[in-house]
N, C-alpha and C positions, 0 to 999 in steps of 0.2 A: 194819252198827250206820248211825243216822241220821246226818246231820250235827250238829254241833254246834248247838241251839237259841241264838238270840242274844235277851241280852232287850230287854225295855222298846223305847225310840223304834229302837233299830239293830236291833231284829227286823223291823218295820216296812220302814225304809230297805232292808233285806238283800230282802225281798222285793220291794220296787218296782225294786231296784235288776235282781233276777230276773224282773222282768215285762217291764221297760223293753229286758233283752237280748233277751227271745223275740218282742217288738213290732220290735224293729229285724232282725232277722235273717229274719221276714215279710214287710217291705217293700224289704228289701236288693234281690230281684230285679226292684225298677222302675228302681232306682238304673243295674243294669248292664244292663238293657234302652236307657235313657238312655244309657249309652254304647256300644252296641252302635249305637244307631239316629245317632250321628254317627261312623259307619264302621271302630269301631274292633275288630276279630278279639279271639276267646277272648285268642288265647297271647297279643299284647301286653296286653289288659285282667287276663289272669294276671302279668306280669310288670312292671305300672304300681303292680295292688296291691302286689302284695310289697315292689317299692320303695318306695312311699309310706307301706308301713304300717312302715319300719324307724323315721321320727322321732314317729309316735306311741307305737311299742312303748317305745320311750327313753325319752319322756316321761314314762310311766306305771311305767318301772323306777325314774326316779329322785325321781319322788314315793313310790313305794315302800321309798324308799333300799337298796335292793338293787345298787348299782352292782360291793359286791364279792363278789355272790354270782355276776354278770354274770362278772366277772375268775377265779374261783374255777371256773367251770363251761368255761368257755374254755381253764381250761389243764389239764382231767381226760377225756383222749380218752376215756372209758368213754361218759361221759353225752354229750358231743359224736357218739359212734357213735346212739345212742340217735335223739337229737335230728335226726342226716341222715335218717334213717329215718322220725321222725314225719314232718320236713319235706316227703319226699317223698311221703310217705301225705294229707298237707294238703293239697299243690300239685297231688295224681291229684284231691282234691275239689274242689277250686275250678275247678280247669280245665274238670272234666265240669257241676260248677252252672252255672259260666258261659254253657258253649255250650247246657245245657238252657232256660236261663230267656230267651237272646235268639234261643232257634230255636223256639219254641211245645211248649216240654217243661215247661213248668211243674206240673202234673201228675207227671208223671213224678215231676218230683225233691221234689214231695209226700211221695209216694209212700214216698220215699228215707227221708225224714227222719221217720215215721212208724212204720215198720221197723227202725229203725236201734236204737231200746232193747231191742227182741228180740233183734236180730240180737249185741248187748253179752250178752243174758244166754247165749245158744248160744252163743258166744266161751266165755264165761265154763266152762261146765261140759264144754267141748271140750280147752280150753287151761289152765284153772286149777283142772280136778275139783270146781269149784263146784257145789252142791247146786241141782237146779231143782224147784219146789216143782208141785204138780199146778194150780195156778193157771198158774202160768210155762208150762206144758209148754199146756196150752191153749190160752193165749194165744201161743204159737207154732205151733202146727198150726192155726188160723186165720189167722196171717199166710201161711203157708205155701201156704196156700187162694187167697188173697186176690193171692200171688203168681202161684201159677196161672193164676188168672182173665184175672190183669188181660195172662198171656203169650199167653191165646186172643185175649183181646181185640183185642191188638194184632199177632197175628200172629209174634211172637217174644219171645225173650225181656225183658223192661223192664229192660233192661241198665244205664241210666240210672241206675235206681230201685237196682239193685242194687251197681253202683259207687259210689252216693252213702253207700248205708248201710256198705256192705265198709269205704271208705276211712274213714270218718268214726270206726267201731266199730275199726278196728286203728289211728285215731289216737290213741282213748281210752284204748287198751291200748297202748301203748308209752308214752305219757304216764305211763301210771302208774308206770313202770321210771326216770323220770328225775327224777334227786335234785337237783329246782331247782321254785321257786315257777313258777305261771304267766304272770305278765309276763316273769320271763326268760328260762326256757322260750321262750317267744314273741318277743321279741327275737330270740334266737339263731337260730331257724327264721329268720326274716324276714332277717337275715342271709344266711344259707344259699342262699335264695332270690331275694332284690331285689339283690345283686350280679350274679351273673349275671342276672337281669333287667334292670338295667339296661344291662349289657356290647348284649343283646340288643334295646333298647329306643331305643342309640346306632347301631345297627347299620343298622336301620329305617331311623333318620332321614337316616344317610348315603346309604341308597339311593332316598330320597323317599317311602317306603311309612309313616312313621310318621305320628299324628296329635298327639301332644300340642302341635304349635304349629300348627295346623289355626285355631284361635280360641283367644281367653280361653274361652270354654264346654267345648271341650275340655278344656282345661290345667287347669280349675275343677273340672270333672268325675271325670277321672283321678288331679290329686289328693287330692280327698274322699274317693278309692277305700279309701287306706291307712286314714285314721280310720273309714271306713264297717266295716273286718273289725278293727280293732283294740279298738275300746270296745265292742261289744258282747262279746267274748270276754274283757275284763276286768271286765268288769260280771258276766258268768256266773261268771267263777271267786269272784269277790269274794264272788257270792248263795252259791253251792254249800257255802263255808263256814260259813254261818251259815243257809239255810236247811235244815228237813229234808228228807232224800231223798224222802219221797214227794212234797213238795210241789213238789219240784224234777221230780219224773217229772209230776205233773199239769199243771205249765205248760210243757214241753218239748213240747207238742203246739198251744201257743198259732202257732209258728213256721208249721210247716206248712200250720195250717188258713187263715191269712193265705195265702200263698201258693196254697193252692187257691183261694179264693175268688175268688183275681186271676185265676189261668189260668181259672175259671169265667166271671168280667167279661169274659175278653180273648176269649172263642168259639173255646176249645179243644175238638176233641171228647169229649162223655162220653158215652156209648152207653150202655145197660141195660148189658150186661155189665160195663164197666168199672164204673162205679156198683154194679153186686155185688161188681166186686173192693174197693175202695174200702169197700163196708158190712163185708168180713170182716177188713180189716183195722183200720178204727176198734172192733169190738170188740173183738178181740184187744188192740190198741190200750188197751180202756177195761176190758180184765180184767186186763192189766200192773196199770197202772196203782191199781187198786182193791184188788187183790193188793198193791200194794209199800206202800197204806197200808194195811193193814187188817194189814201186817206189822211197822209201823212206829209203832203202835199198843199191840202186844205188847212193844215196846222201851222202857226207861226213858229219858225225856229228860236229856242231860246238858248242864251249863252252860258255854256257853261258855268257853273259855278268856281271849279277848280281850275 
C-alpha cells in the first residue's frame, strides 16, 4: 500500500521535507570529513554524535507532544528490547559510515545506500515471505552483478557497502516491530547510545585524548553532529507518512548520488570496472524505482487521515 497522499499545501510541504532530508544526507559526509580533519577519530565522533542527538531528539519529542509515549516505551520491556537491537544496528551503520567517509571510501558508502532498497526487498521475501515480482527480481540480480564487479575491482568484497546496506536494512526491519513513533524511538535510541558515549568521551578527556575542548571550532562541529543526525531523520519520518512510497523511492537516490559526486570530486579511484559495477547498480535501482512507481499507479490514492 502506498503512503497516504497529503492534500494541497501539506503535500507540497511534505515533498519539500522529503527532498530536504535526502539533500542533507547527501552532504552529511562533508560534515564528518570536517570533524575528521580536526583529529577526531570515528569512535569519538560516534560518541559525540549520539550524545548531542539527545537534546535534538528530545526537542522533536516535545514539539510532537510525545512525552507520554516516551514514558510508556521506557516502561515496556518488549519495546525496549527491540530498541536496544535497533540502537546496535544504527550504531554499526553510523560508525561504518563515519569511518568510510573519513578514509576516502565515499564511493563505497554511496554504493551501500544504492543497494539498500534492494536489500530490503530481498529481506522481505526471506523473512516475511513477501512476494517479489519479476521487476524486483531483475533489479536484485542486477544489484548482485554490480556487487560482484565491485568486488573484482577492489580485490575484495565491498564490505563497507554491504555493512551499510545490511545494517540500515536491518534497522528498518527492527523499527517496524517497534510500537512507537519515529521521534520517540529516535530519542530512546540516542539515550541508549549517547549516555555510554558520554562516559567514553569523559574517559578520553581524562586521558588527554579527547578533542571537544581543543578549540571552539571542534566543540561547535561536535555539538552540530547531533542536529545533523536528528533533523533529517525526523524530516524523513514526517514526509514518509504523507508522500507516496513510489515518490519516496525515487527521492531516496538523491543522497547517495550527491555522496557519489563528492567522492568523484575528491579524486577517489573510479576505474572502468568500478564504473561498470555502478552501472549495474544504477540500472537495478532504476528498474526497482520504476517498478514501485508502476505498482503505485494501480493502487487507489488514500486520503490522509491527518
